[in-house]
Backbone as CSV, one residue per row, in Angstrom:
resi,resn,N_x,N_y,N_z,CA_x,CA_y,CA_z,C_x,C_y,C_z
1,GLU,138.335,181.489,75.720,138.814,180.150,75.337,137.716,179.308,74.683
2,ASN,136.475,179.756,74.711,135.392,178.984,74.087,134.766,179.716,72.897
3,PHE,135.459,180.726,72.389,134.910,181.496,71.261,136.034,181.856,70.288
4,SER,135.834,181.553,68.995,136.851,181.874,67.985,136.152,182.383,66.728
5,THR,136.863,183.179,65.949,136.292,183.764,64.738,137.249,183.605,63.567
6,THR,136.659,183.668,62.376,137.435,183.609,61.133,136.929,184.703,60.199
7,LEU,137.853,185.487,59.664,137.506,186.505,58.674,138.402,186.318,57.458
8,ARG,137.789,186.187,56.295,138.562,185.960,55.067,138.013,186.854,53.950
9,VAL,138.894,187.578,53.293,138.523,188.421,52.151,139.409,188.020,50.972
10,SER,138.802,187.802,49.823,139.575,187.376,48.653,139.069,188.084,47.398
11,TYR,139.981,188.277,46.468,139.643,188.891,45.181,140.343,188.111,44.077
12,LYS,139.601,187.794,43.032,140.158,187.039,41.919,139.715,187.689,40.616
13,GLU,140.657,187.904,39.720,140.347,188.449,38.398,140.963,187.555,37.332
14,GLN,140.180,187.254,36.321,140.647,186.386,35.237,140.322,187.043,33.903
15,VAL,141.336,187.211,33.087,141.166,187.779,31.751,141.620,186.728,30.743
16,THR,140.712,186.302,29.888,141.018,185.311,28.860,140.857,185.974,27.495
17,ILE,141.951,186.108,26.772,141.925,186.746,25.458,142.304,185.713,24.409
18,GLN,141.394,185.459,23.471,141.694,184.605,22.323,142.218,185.502,21.214
19,ASP,143.526,185.707,21.185,144.119,186.667,20.260,144.930,185.935,19.194
20,SER,145.189,186.631,18.117,145.998,186.089,17.017,147.300,186.860,16.925
21,ARG,148.372,186.173,16.592,149.661,186.849,16.444,149.651,187.808,15.259
22,ALA,148.696,187.600,14.345,148.583,188.521,13.214,148.191,189.920,13.662
23,ASN,147.540,190.035,14.825,147.147,191.353,15.310,148.349,192.224,15.631
24,ALA,149.469,191.594,15.969,150.677,192.373,16.243,151.201,193.035,14.975
25,ILE,150.898,192.433,13.831,151.332,192.998,12.542,150.342,194.056,12.073
26,ASP,149.055,193.710,12.111,148.004,194.628,11.657,146.728,194.286,12.413
27,PRO,146.296,195.128,13.369,145.100,194.817,14.161,143.827,194.704,13.327
28,SER,143.818,195.243,12.126,142.617,195.188,11.293,142.622,193.994,10.341
29,LEU,143.668,193.178,10.387,143.804,192.075,9.439,142.804,190.962,9.741
30,GLY,142.040,190.555,8.727,141.093,189.460,8.878,141.719,188.128,8.501
31,GLU,140.866,187.161,8.151,141.344,185.833,7.766,141.417,185.734,6.247
32,ILE,142.540,185.261,5.757,142.760,185.080,4.319,142.884,183.588,4.035
33,VAL,142.081,183.110,3.114,142.089,181.700,2.744,142.574,181.590,1.307
34,LEU,143.697,180.907,1.104,144.207,180.618,-0.245,143.792,179.196,-0.597
35,ARG,142.889,179.067,-1.567,142.439,177.751,-2.010,143.221,177.411,-3.286
36,LEU,144.238,176.583,-3.134,145.195,176.331,-4.210,145.004,174.943,-4.799
37,ASN,145.387,174.803,-6.088,145.373,173.505,-6.770,146.738,173.258,-7.378
38,THR,146.848,172.241,-8.223,148.160,171.862,-8.768,148.747,172.935,-9.666
39,ALA,147.919,173.809,-10.205,148.450,174.878,-11.051,149.169,175.933,-10.233
40,ASP,148.883,175.978,-8.963,149.471,177.005,-8.103,150.669,176.512,-7.309
41,THR,150.716,175.216,-6.986,151.769,174.733,-6.100,152.129,173.292,-6.429
42,PRO,153.389,172.956,-6.384,153.811,171.568,-6.648,153.525,170.622,-5.488
43,PHE,153.041,171.117,-4.367,152.782,170.243,-3.227,151.548,169.379,-3.453
44,LEU,150.689,169.767,-4.383,149.498,168.990,-4.695,149.795,168.077,-5.874
45,THR,149.447,166.831,-5.744,149.860,165.843,-6.745,148.733,165.409,-7.669
46,THR,147.481,165.674,-7.316,146.371,165.262,-8.171,145.709,166.477,-8.782
47,GLY,145.182,166.316,-9.966,144.642,167.449,-10.698,143.388,168.039,-10.102
48,THR,142.629,167.267,-9.336,141.368,167.776,-8.819,141.462,168.212,-7.361
49,ALA,142.568,167.935,-6.721,142.682,168.237,-5.297,142.941,169.721,-5.069
50,THR,142.408,170.240,-3.995,142.690,171.608,-3.564,143.057,171.588,-2.088
51,ARG,143.800,172.577,-1.699,144.194,172.710,-0.300,143.987,174.155,0.125
52,ASP,143.533,174.339,1.375,143.359,175.677,1.917,144.552,176.037,2.789
53,ILE,145.137,177.190,2.532,146.193,177.748,3.365,145.618,178.985,4.048
54,ILE,145.685,178.995,5.371,145.065,180.056,6.146,146.131,181.065,6.568
55,LEU,145.872,182.324,6.283,146.755,183.423,6.675,145.968,184.418,7.522
56,GLY,146.692,185.279,8.234,146.031,186.343,8.986,145.461,185.859,10.307
57,ALA,144.381,186.503,10.731,143.777,186.236,12.037,142.631,185.244,11.883
58,ASP,142.684,184.159,12.636,141.614,183.173,12.658,140.282,183.874,12.928
59,ARG,139.246,183.523,12.164,137.966,184.238,12.235,137.311,184.171,13.610
60,PHE,137.620,183.146,14.395,137.025,183.041,15.722,137.774,183.871,16.761
61,ARG,138.861,184.507,16.359,139.639,185.355,17.265,139.615,186.819,16.834
62,HIS,138.670,187.166,15.980,138.565,188.571,15.577,138.078,189.433,16.737
63,ALA,137.142,188.938,17.505,136.657,189.638,18.706,136.251,188.563,19.709
64,ASN,137.172,188.211,20.601,136.944,187.107,21.521,137.617,187.442,22.850
65,LEU,136.819,187.816,23.837,137.356,188.248,25.121,136.419,187.817,26.244
66,PHE,136.999,187.293,27.314,136.234,186.932,28.512,136.968,187.482,29.725
67,ASP,136.296,188.336,30.485,136.910,188.979,31.647,135.923,188.889,32.802
68,ASP,136.333,188.305,33.910,135.458,188.254,35.073,136.280,188.465,36.336
69,ASN,135.633,189.023,37.340,136.284,189.190,38.635,135.285,188.911,39.740
70,ARG,135.824,188.454,40.873,135.000,187.995,41.993,135.617,188.508,43.293
71,LEU,134.805,189.228,44.069,135.210,189.727,45.380,134.358,189.024,46.432
72,GLN,135.025,188.412,47.420,134.314,187.636,48.431,134.770,188.054,49.824
73,ALA,133.813,188.090,50.740,134.105,188.321,52.155,133.361,187.261,52.964
74,TYR,134.061,186.652,53.910,133.513,185.529,54.673,133.822,185.736,56.148
75,PHE,132.796,185.550,56.991,132.985,185.638,58.437,132.273,184.462,59.100
76,ALA,132.941,183.826,60.044,132.344,182.715,60.786,132.836,182.743,62.226
77,ALA,132.014,182.225,63.122,132.372,182.162,64.534,131.985,180.802,65.091
78,ASP,132.795,180.282,65.989,132.541,179.022,66.687,132.455,179.310,68.186
79,TRP,131.341,178.894,68.777,131.126,179.078,70.211,130.917,177.714,70.859
80,THR,131.740,177.383,71.831,131.667,176.099,72.519,130.998,176.284,73.878
81,SER,129.972,175.455,74.096,129.260,175.507,75.368,128.878,174.085,75.766
82,GLY,129.539,173.552,76.740,129.262,172.194,77.180,129.564,171.198,76.069
83,ASP,128.548,170.418,75.697,128.710,169.424,74.627,128.388,169.987,73.248
84,HIS,128.182,171.288,73.137,127.762,171.893,71.878,128.855,172.801,71.321
85,VAL,128.977,172.774,69.993,129.774,173.754,69.261,128.833,174.412,68.254
86,VAL,128.534,175.670,68.479,127.621,176.407,67.606,128.444,177.253,66.641
87,THR,128.173,177.070,65.351,128.860,177.821,64.301,127.850,178.714,63.592
88,PHE,128.212,179.960,63.402,127.332,180.876,62.668,128.193,181.882,61.916
89,GLY,127.616,182.478,60.892,128.372,183.448,60.125,127.620,183.932,58.911
90,ALA,128.349,184.672,58.058,127.764,185.253,56.856,128.823,185.327,55.773
91,GLU,128.348,185.424,54.532,129.244,185.483,53.379,128.647,186.438,52.339
92,TRP,129.511,187.192,51.687,129.078,188.136,50.643,129.978,187.972,49.427
93,GLU,129.381,188.029,48.265,130.149,187.856,47.031,129.614,188.802,45.961
94,GLN,130.533,189.434,45.254,130.172,190.251,44.092,130.896,189.704,42.864
95,TYR,130.125,189.441,41.803,130.677,188.845,40.588,130.383,189.765,39.414
96,GLU,131.394,190.049,38.599,131.246,190.896,37.422,131.830,190.182,36.212
97,LEU,131.158,190.344,35.083,131.524,189.602,33.874,131.414,190.501,32.655
98,ALA,132.387,190.382,31.750,132.325,190.999,30.425,132.728,189.938,29.411
99,ASN,131.910,189.747,28.386,132.142,188.672,27.421,131.860,189.193,26.008
100,VAL,132.824,189.016,25.105,132.684,189.430,23.704,133.017,188.242,22.815
101,PHE,132.151,187.949,21.858,132.438,186.915,20.867,131.687,187.252,19.581
102,VAL,132.417,187.782,18.596,131.833,188.136,17.297,132.752,187.567,16.213
103,PRO,132.496,186.355,15.742,133.343,185.763,14.702,133.244,186.547,13.395
104,THR,134.327,186.545,12.649,134.407,187.135,11.295,134.114,188.627,11.311
105,SER,134.360,189.309,12.420,134.104,190.742,12.474,135.191,191.558,11.769
106,LYS,136.304,190.919,11.378,137.320,191.578,10.562,137.305,191.074,9.123
107,GLY,136.399,190.169,8.839,136.237,189.668,7.480,137.047,188.421,7.190
108,GLN,136.482,187.574,6.326,137.172,186.391,5.816,137.188,186.495,4.289
109,PHE,138.360,186.381,3.702,138.536,186.592,2.265,139.140,185.336,1.646
110,ARG,138.388,184.724,0.714,138.849,183.489,0.092,139.250,183.753,-1.356
111,PHE,140.452,183.279,-1.692,140.984,183.387,-3.050,141.158,181.982,-3.601
112,ASP,140.535,181.703,-4.748,140.549,180.354,-5.301,141.731,180.082,-6.218
113,SER,142.635,181.042,-6.329,143.860,180.815,-7.092,144.911,181.807,-6.626
114,LEU,146.159,181.469,-6.911,147.236,182.369,-6.534,147.161,183.663,-7.332
115,THR,146.682,183.566,-8.557,146.539,184.768,-9.387,145.519,185.725,-8.778
116,ASN,144.402,185.199,-8.335,143.396,186.054,-7.707,143.937,186.727,-6.450
117,TYR,144.750,185.995,-5.710,145.338,186.592,-4.511,146.297,187.722,-4.884
118,GLN,147.104,187.501,-5.901,148.066,188.515,-6.318,147.378,189.764,-6.863
119,THR,146.225,189.579,-7.504,145.484,190.721,-8.055,144.439,191.250,-7.077
120,GLN,144.360,190.630,-5.888,143.456,191.054,-4.822,141.992,190.999,-5.251
121,VAL,141.636,189.925,-5.947,140.261,189.689,-6.352,139.767,188.465,-5.579
122,ALA,138.975,188.684,-4.537,138.505,187.595,-3.692,137.324,186.896,-4.346
123,ASN,137.291,185.582,-4.243,136.162,184.808,-4.757,134.993,184.777,-3.780
124,LEU,135.277,184.923,-2.476,134.218,184.929,-1.480,134.648,185.802,-0.307
125,VAL,133.769,186.708,0.086,134.017,187.579,1.238,132.899,187.345,2.244
126,THR,133.281,187.020,3.472,132.314,186.812,4.552,132.605,187.807,5.654
127,TYR,131.563,188.520,6.066,131.732,189.534,7.100,130.493,189.540,7.990
128,ALA,130.698,189.581,9.294,129.576,189.634,10.242,129.978,190.514,11.412
129,ASN,129.068,191.419,11.780,129.375,192.327,12.880,128.075,192.918,13.409
130,VAL,128.183,193.706,14.456,127.023,194.433,14.967,126.780,195.651,14.085
131,ARG,125.641,196.318,14.297,125.265,197.417,13.400,126.258,198.564,13.432
132,SER,126.894,198.780,14.565,127.856,199.886,14.667,129.207,199.555,14.041
133,ASN,129.403,198.294,13.641,130.691,197.795,13.120,131.805,197.815,14.169
134,ASP,131.453,198.042,15.422,132.409,197.963,16.521,132.080,196.710,17.326
135,ALA,132.862,195.658,17.127,132.542,194.368,17.756,132.519,194.460,19.268
136,LEU,133.325,195.352,19.869,133.365,195.457,21.322,132.039,195.950,21.890
137,SER,131.237,196.647,21.065,129.939,197.112,21.557,128.948,195.963,21.708
138,ALA,129.317,194.768,21.234,128.457,193.593,21.397,128.714,192.871,22.710
139,ALA,129.514,193.456,23.580,129.883,192.792,24.827,128.668,192.586,25.722
140,THR,128.623,191.425,26.350,127.671,191.163,27.421,128.345,191.536,28.737
141,VAL,127.777,192.499,29.431,128.327,192.963,30.705,127.257,192.786,31.773
142,LEU,127.577,192.054,32.823,126.601,191.832,33.886,127.318,191.620,35.213
143,SER,126.558,191.754,36.279,127.100,191.537,37.618,125.963,191.113,38.538
144,TYR,126.325,190.440,39.619,125.337,190.098,40.643,126.032,190.047,42.003
145,GLN,125.224,190.128,43.041,125.710,189.996,44.404,124.981,188.841,45.084
146,LYS,125.709,188.134,45.923,125.123,187.020,46.673,125.402,187.215,48.157
147,TRP,124.341,187.104,48.942,124.444,187.191,50.392,124.097,185.823,50.978
148,ALA,124.793,185.425,52.016,124.525,184.133,52.646,124.673,184.259,54.159
149,ALA,123.864,183.497,54.865,123.964,183.405,56.320,123.785,181.943,56.707
150,PHE,124.489,181.506,57.760,124.421,180.096,58.140,124.515,179.943,59.650
151,LEU,123.925,178.842,60.126,123.916,178.512,61.546,123.940,176.996,61.679
152,GLN,124.803,176.485,62.560,124.902,175.038,62.757,125.244,174.736,64.214
153,ASP,124.658,173.640,64.692,124.962,173.156,66.050,125.525,171.743,65.953
154,GLU,126.696,171.544,66.518,127.319,170.219,66.579,127.279,169.761,68.033
155,TRP,126.582,168.659,68.254,126.292,168.193,69.620,127.000,166.868,69.855
156,GLN,127.884,166.829,70.850,128.608,165.607,71.218,127.731,164.796,72.157
157,LEU,126.918,163.898,71.571,125.986,163.108,72.378,126.704,162.067,73.225
158,ALA,127.807,161.526,72.709,128.585,160.498,73.406,130.021,160.589,72.904
159,PRO,130.965,159.933,73.567,132.354,160.011,73.094,132.530,159.553,71.646
160,ASN,131.664,158.665,71.179,131.808,158.157,69.817,130.642,158.560,68.905
161,LEU,129.842,159.554,69.303,128.682,159.948,68.511,128.505,161.467,68.546
162,VAL,128.529,162.059,67.341,128.331,163.505,67.185,127.147,163.733,66.260
163,PHE,126.236,164.600,66.683,125.066,164.950,65.884,125.169,166.418,65.473
164,ASN,124.798,166.730,64.227,124.841,168.131,63.805,123.617,168.465,62.964
165,ALA,123.189,169.712,63.051,122.051,170.219,62.286,122.271,171.702,62.041
166,GLY,121.833,172.166,60.873,122.050,173.567,60.555,121.194,174.031,59.397
167,LEU,121.346,175.327,59.074,120.591,175.939,57.989,121.453,177.004,57.327
168,ARG,121.408,177.041,56.000,122.095,178.068,55.225,121.084,178.715,54.284
169,ILE,121.171,180.035,54.158,120.297,180.793,53.265,121.162,181.608,52.310
170,ASP,120.911,181.476,51.001,121.577,182.272,49.967,120.548,183.172,49.307
171,MET,120.915,184.442,49.100,120.042,185.409,48.454,120.820,186.143,47.363
172,TYR,120.196,186.300,46.187,120.848,186.923,45.045,120.231,188.290,44.756
173,SER,121.097,189.228,44.388,120.663,190.565,43.985,121.331,190.894,42.653
174,MET,120.523,191.340,41.668,121.055,191.583,40.328,120.235,192.672,39.649
175,SER,120.887,193.775,39.295,120.186,194.874,38.631,120.273,194.781,37.111
176,ASP,121.294,194.109,36.595,121.438,193.970,35.135,120.426,192.977,34.598
177,LYS,119.884,193.283,33.417,118.996,192.336,32.752,119.062,192.582,31.245
178,PRO,118.890,191.535,30.443,118.908,191.707,28.992,117.647,192.414,28.508
179,ASP,117.743,192.992,27.315,116.566,193.612,26.700,115.558,192.527,26.330
180,LEU,114.305,192.914,26.386,113.233,191.971,26.048,113.301,191.601,24.572
181,ARG,113.296,190.303,24.302,113.259,189.790,22.925,111.899,189.142,22.711
182,THR,110.983,189.884,22.092,109.633,189.355,21.894,109.633,188.160,20.954
183,ASP,110.591,188.104,20.009,110.627,186.951,19.104,110.958,185.672,19.869
184,VAL,111.858,185.790,20.864,112.186,184.624,21.687,110.995,184.232,22.556
185,THR,110.357,185.236,23.156,109.202,184.957,24.016,108.065,184.329,23.226
186,ASN,107.793,184.840,22.029,106.706,184.295,21.210,107.005,182.869,20.761
187,ARG,108.273,182.585,20.510,108.636,181.262,19.993,108.719,180.213,21.088
188,THR,109.225,180.611,22.262,109.492,179.628,23.320,108.552,179.760,24.513
189,GLY,107.882,180.904,24.654,107.062,181.126,25.832,107.859,181.464,27.073
190,VAL,109.163,181.710,26.921,110.047,182.003,28.047,110.425,183.482,28.007
191,ASN,110.312,184.145,29.145,110.710,185.542,29.250,112.231,185.620,29.368
192,ASN,112.887,186.174,28.366,114.347,186.172,28.353,114.948,187.222,29.289
193,THR,114.109,188.069,29.924,114.649,189.083,30.832,114.752,188.587,32.273
194,ALA,114.363,187.339,32.521,114.453,186.799,33.885,115.914,186.682,34.309
195,THR,116.215,187.043,35.540,117.581,186.992,36.062,117.580,186.312,37.429
196,LEU,118.732,186.365,38.085,118.863,185.786,39.430,118.291,186.686,40.511
197,ASP,117.910,187.915,40.164,117.504,188.885,41.167,116.331,188.372,42.005
198,GLY,116.500,188.428,43.325,115.440,188.037,44.236,115.366,186.558,44.553
199,ILE,116.196,185.740,43.923,116.157,184.300,44.184,116.743,184.000,45.564
200,LYS,116.062,183.143,46.303,116.532,182.711,47.621,116.642,181.192,47.641
201,SER,117.671,180.701,48.310,117.902,179.264,48.414,118.050,178.894,49.887
202,PHE,117.164,177.998,50.366,117.222,177.516,51.752,117.796,176.104,51.749
203,GLN,118.844,175.903,52.540,119.541,174.618,52.535,119.673,174.087,53.961
204,PRO,118.710,173.310,54.415,118.852,172.674,55.736,119.819,171.494,55.657
205,ARG,120.431,171.189,56.757,121.354,170.036,56.799,121.235,169.346,58.150
206,ILE,121.376,168.026,58.122,121.320,167.235,59.345,122.216,166.020,59.148
207,GLY,122.918,165.606,60.182,123.804,164.459,60.034,124.390,164.033,61.364
208,PHE,125.154,162.951,61.321,125.813,162.478,62.528,127.099,161.739,62.141
209,ARG,128.002,161.617,63.100,129.237,160.859,62.916,129.331,159.856,64.063
210,PHE,129.365,158.579,63.715,129.346,157.493,64.702,130.587,156.643,64.500
211,GLU,131.340,156.391,65.566,132.551,155.593,65.521,132.397,154.405,66.492
212,PRO,131.735,153.338,66.034,131.492,152.213,66.958,132.747,151.435,67.300
213,PHE,133.730,151.391,66.390,134.971,150.642,66.612,136.150,151.530,66.270
214,GLU,137.324,151.094,66.618,138.531,151.917,66.451,138.768,152.269,64.985
215,ARG,138.500,151.336,64.067,138.798,151.588,62.652,137.512,151.708,61.812
216,THR,136.414,152.028,62.456,135.138,152.140,61.762,134.496,153.492,62.071
217,LYS,134.073,154.190,61.020,133.457,155.495,61.214,132.256,155.606,60.304
């Protein structure tokens, strides 16, 4: 009757895809820009004005994916002894992430007239990708684990006064790290391969709850 426990396990997965409806028609279709003037369309009323009409897949959605999942396990126990309630427990978390963002990896093609579009002669072609030309190979994939332990004592000093003190420790473990970029290090003096691995966080806490009057806390 003076001891209780809590065990909680949870898993969450989130997939965010910035996709274009044009991919359903042709997955290789890039962005097409029609730059039209009054000679091409009656919708333009001034001789010098131009308007861009965008077709195909938006360049920022050529390769845009964010996928992460989180597995957590939590255990806590409360032990009551006299005027004290002692709480202790531990928590574990594993986080995994995959992120891809390569704009214009399917190409952007600009046509400055309807005639050029009909004859498939682009006035400007913009293309950007990784060396393999496979945008998915540019994915950032990483994971880390976090361990935590905590202890707290809640002491009922008087009917209207409770004192509490405790300590929580968080520790991170991470085997993934980016490749060394000497150009970044030389320019900024910062080692870009530093990660969360080995980081520890100590969080002491102390407080009290005092209720001197019926409606005052």
